[in-house]
C-alpha positions as CSV (number, residue, x, y, z in Angstrom):
1,M,0.0,-0.1,0.2
2,C,3.0,2.3,0.8
3,V,4.0,4.3,-1.9
4,K,7.7,2.9,-1.4
5,G,7.9,-0.4,0.0
6,S,5.6,-2.2,2.2
7,N,6.6,-0.7,5.8
8,Q,3.4,1.2,6.0
9,I,2.1,-0.2,8.7
10,R,5.3,0.1,10.7
11,Q,5.9,3.5,9.9
12,N,2.2,4.4,10.2
13,S,2.0,2.8,13.4
14,Q,2.8,6.1,14.9
15,G,-0.5,7.9,15.8
16,M,-2.6,4.5,15.4
17,N,-4.5,3.5,18.5
18,M,-3.5,-0.2,17.9
19,K,-6.2,-1.1,20.1
20,N,-8.8,-1.2,17.7
21,A,-8.1,-3.0,14.3
22,K,-10.7,-1.7,12.4
23,T,-10.1,1.8,13.4
24,D,-6.2,1.2,12.7
25,A,-7.2,-0.6,9.2
26,C,-9.1,2.7,8.0
27,V,-6.2,4.8,9.0
28,Y,-4.0,2.4,7.1
29,L,-6.1,2.6,3.7
30,L,-7.0,6.4,4.5
31,G,-3.1,6.9,4.1
32,G,-2.5,4.7,1.3
33,L,-5.6,6.6,-0.5
34,L,-4.1,9.8,0.6
35,Q,-0.8,9.0,-0.7
36,R,-1.7,8.1,-4.3
37,L,-3.7,11.4,-4.4
38,E,-1.0,13.4,-3.8
39,L,1.1,11.6,-6.1
40,K,-1.5,12.6,-8.7
41,S,-2.4,16.0,-7.4
42,P,0.9,17.5,-6.0
43,G,0.2,19.9,-3.2
44,L,-3.3,18.4,-2.4
45,L,-2.1,17.3,1.0
46,K,-0.8,20.8,2.1
47,E,-4.3,22.4,0.8
48,M,-6.3,19.8,3.1
49,I,-3.9,20.5,5.7
50,N,-4.5,24.3,5.7
51,G,-8.1,23.9,5.2
52,V,-8.3,21.7,8.3
53,K,-6.6,24.1,10.2
54,G,-8.7,27.0,8.7
55,D,-11.7,25.3,10.0
56,Q,-10.1,24.8,13.3
57,L,-9.4,28.4,13.8
58,A,-12.9,29.6,12.9
59,L,-14.6,26.9,15.2
60,P,-16.6,29.3,17.6
61,N,-15.9,28.9,21.5
62,E,-19.1,28.4,22.1
63,A,-19.9,25.8,19.5
64,P,-21.8,22.6,20.9
65,E,-19.3,19.7,21.5
66,K,-16.0,21.8,20.7
67,E,-14.2,19.3,22.6
68,H,-14.7,16.5,20.5
69,I,-14.6,18.6,17.4
70,E,-11.4,19.9,18.3
71,Q,-10.4,16.0,18.6
72,I,-11.9,15.4,15.1
73,F,-9.6,18.2,13.9
74,T,-6.3,17.1,15.5
75,E,-6.9,13.3,14.4
76,S,-7.7,14.5,10.8
77,L,-4.3,16.7,10.9
78,N,-2.4,13.7,12.1
79,I,-3.5,11.5,9.3
80,L,-2.9,14.1,6.6
81,E,0.3,15.0,8.2
82,R,1.5,11.2,8.2
83,A,0.5,10.8,4.9
84,D,2.5,13.9,3.9
85,G,5.5,12.6,5.9
86,L,5.2,9.4,4.0
87,I,5.4,11.0,0.8
88,K,8.4,13.0,1.7
89,L,10.2,9.4,2.7
90,S,9.4,7.9,-0.3
91,K,10.8,10.9,-2.6
92,N,14.1,10.2,-0.7
């Protein structure tokens, strides 16, 4: 699945919860898909990262479930930045 080699699970295990196989499988598959999208559309991951950061900054302090929404943004950024990092590793 990894753009270069088959070490994605080992490299991707950072940030994985490693307690819920279904969740970790989704993170693994999503990472592979994001890497492929980045190769077809360079800069896409940076745009997505910036979009999530912008949405995070725009979240009102009084938003219902703000803590949960913040966690969603944090996990989204972790997935995007992990995929971006793996792309950079594969180019070396």
